[in-house]
Each structure stands twice: as structure tokens, then as C-alpha cells.
C-alpha positions in Angstrom: -20.9 -3.5 -3.0 -17.9 -2.0 -1.3 -15.9 -4.3 1.0 -12.7 -2.3 1.6 -12.2 0.9 3.6 -9.0 3.0 3.6 -8.6 5.7 6.3 -5.9 8.3 5.7 -4.2 9.8 8.7 -2.1 12.7 7.4 0.0 13.5 10.4 3.7 12.8 10.9 6.1 13.7 13.6 8.8 14.1 10.9 8.5 14.4 7.1 10.5 11.8 5.2 12.7 13.1 2.4 11.1 10.9 -0.2 7.4 11.3 0.8 4.9 13.0 -1.5 1.7 11.8 0.2 -0.8 14.1 1.8 0.9 14.8 5.1 1.5 17.6 7.7 3.5 17.9 10.9 1.7 16.6 14.0 -0.3 19.3 15.8 -2.9 18.5 18.6 -5.4 21.1 17.4 -5.2 19.9 13.8 -5.7 16.3 14.9 -8.8 17.2 16.9 -10.2 19.0 13.9 -9.3 16.1 11.6 -11.1 13.6 13.9 -14.2 15.8 14.0 -14.3 16.1 10.2 -13.6 12.4 9.8 -16.7 11.7 11.9 -18.7 14.0 9.6 -17.4 12.2 6.5 -18.2 8.8 8.0 -21.8 10.0 8.6 -22.1 11.2 5.0 -22.6 7.8 3.5 -24.7 4.8 4.6 -23.1 2.6 7.3 -21.5 -0.5 5.9 -19.5 -3.4 7.4 -16.2 -3.8 5.6 -14.2 -7.0 5.1 -11.0 -5.1 5.2 -10.0 -1.8 6.8 -6.6 -0.2 6.3 -5.5 2.8 8.4 -2.6 4.4 6.6 -0.8 7.7 6.4 1.0 9.7 7.2 1.7 8.0 10.5 -1.4 6.7 12.3 0.8 6.0 15.4 1.7 9.8 15.5 -1.7 10.1 17.2 -1.4 9.9 21.0 -3.3 7.3 22.9 -6.6 9.2 23.4 -6.6 10.4 19.8 -6.0 6.9 18.5 -8.8 5.5 20.7 -11.1 8.2 19.4 -10.3 7.2 15.8 -10.8 3.5 16.5 -14.1 4.2 18.2 -15.3 6.1 15.1 -14.4 3.1 12.9 -15.8 0.5 15.3 -19.4 0.5 13.8 -17.8 -0.3 10.4 -15.6 -3.1 11.6 -18.3 -5.6 12.8 -17.5 -8.1 10.0 -13.9 -7.1 9.4 -11.6 -10.0 8.5 -8.3 -8.1 7.9 -7.8 -4.9 9.9 -4.5 -3.2 9.2 -2.7 -0.2 10.7 0.5 1.4 9.5 3.1 1.9 12.3 6.3 3.8 12.6 8.6 1.9 15.0 9.6 4.8 17.2 6.0 5.9 17.9 4.4 2.6 19.0 3.8 2.3 22.7 2.4 -0.5 24.9 -0.8 1.5 25.3 -1.3 2.0 21.6 -0.6 -1.7 20.8 -3.2 -2.6 23.5 -5.8 -0.3 22.0 -5.2 -1.8 18.5 -5.8 -5.3 19.9 -8.9 -4.1 21.8 -10.5 -2.7 18.7 -9.9 -5.7 16.5 -6.8 -4.7 14.6 -5.1 -8.0 13.5 -2.5 -6.9 11.0 0.3 -4.2 11.1 2.5 -2.7 8.4 5.7 -1.4 9.9 7.6 1.4 8.0 11.1 -0.1 8.3 12.5 1.1 5.0 16.2 0.2 5.9 18.2 -1.5 8.6 21.1 0.9 8.1 21.1 3.9 10.5 22.9 6.1 8.0 20.2 5.4 5.3 17.5 6.0 7.9 19.0 9.3 8.7 19.3 10.2 5.0 15.6 9.4 4.6 14.7 11.5 7.7 13.2 8.5 9.4 12.9 9.0 13.2 13.5 5.4 14.3 16.7 3.5 14.8 17.3 -0.2 14.0 16.7 -1.3 17.6 13.2 0.3 17.5 12.1 -2.2 14.8 12.4 -5.3 17.0 10.9 -3.5 20.0 7.8 -2.5 18.0 7.4 -6.1 16.7 7.7 -7.4 20.2 5.0 -5.1 21.4 2.6 -6.2 18.7 3.3 -9.9 19.2 2.7 -9.6 22.9 -0.8 -8.3 22.1 -1.4 -11.3 19.7 -1.0 -9.2 16.5 1.1 -11.6 14.5 0.2 -10.9 10.9 3.1 -8.5 10.4 4.4 -6.8 7.3 7.4 -4.5 6.8 8.3 -2.1 4.0 11.8 -1.8 2.5 13.1 0.7 0.0 15.9 0.2 -2.5 17.6 2.6 -4.9 18.6 5.1 -2.3 21.4 7.7 -2.7 24.6 6.2 -1.4 23.0 2.7 -0.9 25.1 -0.2 -2.1 24.1 -3.7 -3.0 26.0 -4.8 0.1 24.1 -2.5 2.5 20.8 -3.5 0.9 21.7 -7.2 1.2 22.3 -6.6 4.9 18.9 -5.1 5.3 17.3 -8.0 3.5 19.1 -10.6 5.6 18.1 -8.8 8.9 14.5 -8.6 7.7 14.6 -12.4 7.1 15.4 -12.9 10.8 12.3 -11.0 12.0 9.0 -12.7 12.8 7.2 -11.2 9.8 4.8 -12.8 7.4 4.8 -10.2 4.6 7.2 -7.7 2.9 6.6 -4.9 0.5 9.5 -3.8 -1.6 9.6 -0.4 -3.2 12.1 1.4 -5.4 12.8 5.0 -4.6 10.9 7.4 -6.8 11.8 11.1 -6.8 8.6 13.0 -6.5 8.6 16.7 -7.4 7.1 17.8 -4.1 9.3 15.7 -1.9 12.5 17.0 -0.3 14.5 14.8 -2.6 12.6 16.3 -5.5 13.2 19.9 -4.4 16.9 19.1 -3.9 17.1 17.5 -7.4 18.4 14.2 -6.0 19.2 11.9 -8.9 17.6 8.5 -9.2 19.7 5.4 -9.3 20.8 4.0 -12.7 18.0 1.7 -14.0 20.3 -1.2 -14.6 21.7 -1.0 -11.1 18.2 -0.7 -9.7 17.2 -3.9 -11.5 20.1 -5.7 -9.9 18.8 -4.6 -6.5 15.3 -5.8 -7.3 16.3 -9.2 -8.7 18.6 -9.8 -5.8 15.8 -9.1 -3.4 13.4 -11.4 -5.2 16.0 -14.2 -5.0 16.8 -13.7 -1.3 13.1 -13.6 -0.4 12.4 -16.7 -2.4 15.2 -18.5 -0.6 13.6 -17.6 2.7 10.1 -18.9 1.8 8.5 -15.6 0.6 6.1 -16.1 -2.3 6.0 -13.1 -4.7 2.2 -12.7 -5.2 2.4 -9.2 -6.7 5.2 -7.3 -8.4 6.2 -5.5 -5.2 4.8 -7.8 -2.5 5.9 -11.1 -0.9 4.3 -13.3 1.7 5.1 -16.3 3.8 1.4 -16.9 4.7 -1.2 -14.2 4.0 -1.4 -11.8 1.0 -2.8 -8.4 1.8 -6.5 -8.9 1.3 -7.0 -5.1 1.3 -4.5 -4.5 -1.5 -6.0 -7.4 -3.5 -9.2 -5.4 -3.6 -7.3 -2.7 -5.5 -5.5 -5.2 -7.8 -8.8 -7.1 -8.5 -10.3 -3.7 -9.4 -13.2 -4.0 -6.9 -14.9 -1.1 -5.3 -13.1 0.5 -2.3 -13.8 3.6 -0.2 -11.2 6.0 0.9 -11.8 8.6 3.7 -9.6 11.3 5.1 -7.8 14.2 3.3 -6.1 13.0 0.1 -7.8 9.6 0.1 -9.2 8.1 -3.1 -12.3 5.9 -3.7 -13.4 3.8 -6.6 -17.1 3.4 -6.5 -19.2 1.9 -9.3 -17.0 3.3 -12.1 -16.3 6.7 -10.4 -13.0 7.7 -9.0 -13.5 10.1 -6.1 -10.5 12.1 -4.9 -10.7 13.7 -1.5 -9.4 17.2 -1.0 -5.8 17.6 0.2 -6.6 21.0 1.7 -7.1 20.6 5.4 -9.2 23.7 5.8 -11.6 22.5 3.1 -11.7 19.1 4.7 -12.4 20.5 8.2 -15.2 22.6 6.6 -16.9 19.5 5.2 -15.9 20.0 1.6 -14.5 16.5 1.4 -14.4 15.8 -2.3 -12.0 17.7 -4.7 -12.9 15.7 -7.8 -15.4 13.0 -8.9 -14.4 11.5 -12.2 -16.7 9.2 -14.1 -14.6 6.6 -15.9 -15.5 5.4 -19.4 -16.0 1.7 -19.8 -12.7 1.6 -21.8 -10.9 3.3 -18.9 -12.3 0.7 -16.5 -11.4 -2.2 -18.7 -7.9 -0.9 -19.2 -7.4 -0.4 -15.4 -8.9 -3.9 -14.7 -6.2 -5.4 -17.0 -3.4 -3.2 -15.8 -4.1 -3.9 -12.1 -4.9 -7.6 -12.6 -1.7 -8.5 -14.3 0.3 -7.1 -11.4 -0.8 -10.1 -9.4 1.3 -13.2 -10.0 -1.7 -15.5 -10.6 -3.0 -13.1 -13.3 -6.6 -12.5 -14.5 -9.5 -14.9 -14.7 -11.0 -14.5 -18.2 -14.4 -15.3 -16.7 -14.2 -12.4 -14.2 -13.5 -10.0 -17.1 -16.4 -11.5 -19.1 -18.8 -11.4 -16.1 -18.1 -7.8 -15.5 -18.0 -6.4 -19.0 -19.8 -9.1 -21.1 -16.8 -9.1 -23.4 -13.9 -11.3 -24.3 -10.6 -10.0 -23.0 -8.5 -11.7 -25.7 -10.6 -10.0 -28.4 -10.5 -6.6 -26.7 -6.7 -6.9 -26.3 -5.4 -8.6 -29.4 -1.8 -7.9 -28.5 -2.2 -10.6 -25.8 -1.9 -13.3 -28.4 1.4 -11.9 -29.7 2.8 -11.7 -26.2 1.7 -15.3 -25.6 3.5 -16.4 -28.8 6.6 -14.5 -27.6 6.5 -16.4 -24.3 5.9 -13.3 -22.2 2.2 -14.0 -21.3 0.6 -17.4 -20.9 -2.8 -19.0 -20.4 -3.1 -21.5 -17.6 -6.6 -22.8 -17.8 -8.7 -19.5 -17.8 -6.0 -17.5 -16.1 -4.0 -15.0 -18.2 -0.7 -14.2 -16.5 2.8 -13.1 -17.2 5.4 -15.9 -17.6 8.5 -16.1 -15.4 10.3 -14.4 -18.3 7.6 -11.7 -18.8 6.9 -10.8 -15.2 10.0 -8.7 -14.7 9.1 -6.8 -18.0 5.5 -6.2 -16.8 5.5 -2.4 -17.3 6.6 -2.9 -20.9 4.1 -5.7 -21.5 1.3 -3.6 -20.1 2.2 -0.7 -22.5 2.0 -3.1 -25.5 -1.1 -4.8 -24.3 -3.1 -1.6 -23.8 -2.5 -0.3 -27.3 -5.9 -0.1 -28.9 
């Protein structure tokens, strides 16, 4: 059973300097061809009603009002039972009409690409919005009754200081948001930063930024439920599907699906996608691969992994399959709370190292 649908909208009015996702500059003809191909792709598999739908990008709000309505109409038959319906928004491209359309078609959660509250950092990132656009976009959504609101922040930027990052955090805490995603800058080869050979921030300094953010968010009532995600009320149900390693379907160019042990990667070539050649690669995963990914994804979540879920899925004992877990428990880096295997407070910041040790076979 597949309960989560991701829809990739690859269009942006401006390309961010750090972005390596599948994206192209907005063009009306390309968007029309994309929507026609998306309709074909949706028709290529049996209709399902999804519990969560996530429209991401790219920049979904780069579509004009009529294009956005066409997209939402295409998705409407799949949203009959939707509980969490999210769309990504860039602050500068949200209008009253677009916010009204979102509400009319059942969208009840928005993820706003804020990244920073410092105009000079936004300019460095090639973001098109200014600080004042952030509050304006939030107001538009709240006026429509969309109040489950998340923002993204990035740390580790060139020229960013702990002081400027702290200002962004403090301003974020004044907003009517319920969720925050926190990302460190990664230098991807195909991004502008990658092509310009921009150097990544020193690891120790980057850790200082991260731990400072965790503490500020904790002080303001944000619960860290995943290594990069914090919430006052509602965890992202859609992303929990990924972290719980459940089936999910991705549509649109560059989207990825996980369906019954197969990873399906959609083509990133727009011409192929428009011609109906949607899938670039279908990879059957071995059971070992699936078990490793189940553990890797599950321990990212603060509450950890239920041993019974692992046993129910694979008819095996997790602690026998991953004997290093016992060593990490003895070292105080992992712990068993009832049937939940999770990282301790001391181990959670070292999660990537722990996962490397745990997955040694």
C-alpha cells in the first residue's frame, strides 16, 4: 500500500546558488508541456487516495494562477482522503489568488523557503525574496486558514557568522510557524557554488552553528523529532513516511519512488519526460539493502525504531542482524526504551558515525 505522493515541479524564476535539484528556469511553454506529461504519468498507474501529498520543487509557486489551478485539478482525484497536503512556497511568488486556490483544493500545510533573514545572505544564495516578503507570505496563508506552517533555514553559508545566524533564528521564533527544517550547506558539484569551488565551512564551526540552533529551538518550545526537523505541534507526516521506510510514490521529472522494494527514479531529461519516457531507472533492492535502509532512516527519528516493526516486516531480529547495536548500547550511544531502539542524548549528535558502525556486516 502506498499512502504518500510526492509531486516535483521543476520550475524556478531564479536558480539558487546551492541548488542541485532537478530544476529549470520558468517558461510558459515548458510548464504547459510539463502539466500535459504529468497528466499522462498520473494516468499510468491505478488511482489511489493518498494520506499525504507533498508538492515540491523547484518552486511550485513559480506557476501562475491558471497553471497552479490546472496542477491542483489533476491532483484532486488523488486527494479525497488526504490528511496532510503540503506545498512548497517561495515568499516572493505567493499571491492572494494562489493562496486562495491552495485552500480551495484542500492544501493544509505550507513549507516556506526562507533560508535566512539576512538580505546579504539571501543575495549570496540568489534568493529572490527579501525579509519583508516572509511575513507577507505567512499572512496570506493564515488569512486563508492554512496555519500548519514550516520554514527552512540554512547554516554554514560563506560569510555567515554565528551572530547573523542567531539573528535569523531569533526572527524565526517570532513568526507564527509550527515547524522548522534546518539544513547545513552542502556544496553540490552541479550547483553554482560547486562550479565556483566555494569552500564548505569548517566542520567544528558548523557543529557550533547546529548545536546553537538546537538549543535556541528547544528554548522556544520546538521538539527535535528528527535530526534536521523541529516542531511545536505537528511532525511532517509525509516525511515520516520516508523515515519509517514505507512505500511512497514520486511523480514529475527527477522524482523518486519506493514501491515494494523497488527504487524508481524518474528521468531528469524534460524532453524524455514530455515524450512519456518517465522512468530513467528501476532498481530492485536486495533484502539486505532494504533492511539497512530501514535502520538508517529509522534512527534519524528521535523516537527510534520499534523492534516489532522490523520483525513484522522482515521476520528477523534487528539486534541479531546488527550485533554492533549491543556495543553501542554498552557505550551509552544507543539505548533500548521498551521495544524502541534509539540514539541517546549523547549519541544523537554522532548519528552519522553510529550508523556507519551499526551497518558494518
